N, C-alpha and C positions, 0 to 999 in steps of 0.2 A: 429526576432525569426528564429531559425535554422529550417531546414526541419524536423529533428527528433522531435523537440518541437512542430511543427505544426501538425505532424503525430500523436503525443501522446495526444495532446489536442483534436484532431478530434476523437479519440477512447476512450475518457474519460468515466469512469463508475461512475454513481452516486451511492455513498455509503449510505448516510443519510443526513437528515437535519442537519445543523450545530450545532443547539441547542442540538441534541441528544448526542453529545460528550461533556462531563463535565470534566473539569480539575481534573485529578486523578481518575476519575470515570470508570465506565464500558466501555469496548471497543466494537467495532462492527467487526465481523468476516465475511469473505467472501470466498468461495470456489474459488480456483485458480489451475492453471497448471504451474508447474515448469519443463520445458523441456517436456518429455513425461509422467511425474508422477503427481498424485494428490498432492495438497497442500493447505494451508490455509493462508490468509493474515489477518491482523488485523489493526484497525485504533483506535487511542486514541487521547485525547487532554491533552496537558500539557503546562502550562504557557501561556494559551490563543491561542495556535497553534495546529493544527491537524497534526499528524504524522502517518505513516503507515509502517509496517514491515512484513516480511515473518514470520509466526508463527512457528518458528523453533529455539530452543536454540542452541548457538554457542558451547556449551559444549557437549551435545548429542543431535542428531537431533530428539528432541520431541517437541510437542506443549508446550507453556509457561503457558497458562491459567489453574488456578486450579479449576474453574468452568467456564462455557462458558461465555466469554467476560471479565472475571476477570483477569487482567493482572498486575495491580498496587499492590504493597505490601501495607500493612496497612496505612502507612503514606501518600500514594498517590504521593510520590516523585520518586519513581524507579519502572521500570517494573521488575518482578520477575519470574523466572522459577519455577513452582510449584514442579517439580521433584527433582532437586538437590539444588535449592536456588540460582542459578546465578542471579546476579543483574545487570541491565542495565539502562543507562541514557536514559529517554524517548525522549530526543531532538536529541540525536546522534546515539542511539543504541549501544554505546560503553559499553563493560563490565566494571563495576566499583567494582565488588565484587564477591566472590564466585569462583566456579570451571571453569568459562568461560575463565579465564586467558588471558585477553587482547583481546579476540575476540569481535566480534560485531554482532548485528542483521542485516539481509540483508533488507536495506530500500526499500520502494516502494514509488514512486512520488506521492504526494498528493497536491491537490489545493482546495482552498475554492473560491466559485464564487457565485455571485447573479443569481438567476434563477427566472422565473415568480412565482414560488411557494415560494420563499424566498431563503435565503442563504443556501448553500448546500456544502457538502464535496465530492470531486471527486477523483477517483484513475486514474492516468495516466499510464496504463500498458506499460511495455517494451516488447521486443521481447522474452526474456527468461521466464519472469513471467507474466502471463496473466490471465484474468478471465476463470473460468471453463465454458464450454458450457453446457446448459441443455439438 
């Protein structure tokens, strides 16, 4: 494991119990810092795996969810920006339709692991995007 990977794992932030993220269902939001500014990251489950992204559309830098934690469109197959309808593949963050024109969501590193309390989802922050401090 690289030094960067060890450092990220050491600073992992528990997001939720693994079963709280349901395929195509509601996501979990967390306050973050991007550089010196406030931001939000979100975590969803798709095809059995947890994914995380900066909550910022590639088309216009606005949050995606139409109601808190609601990132998937009605079929549960794509993430959709509530403002202009940009559609993203949940497993890659790549724009697949709408005004985002080939852009992509900024991913955050996610890991699922067993804990004494059960399986959980963790965010492994990087130097640029990190948890907001209370």
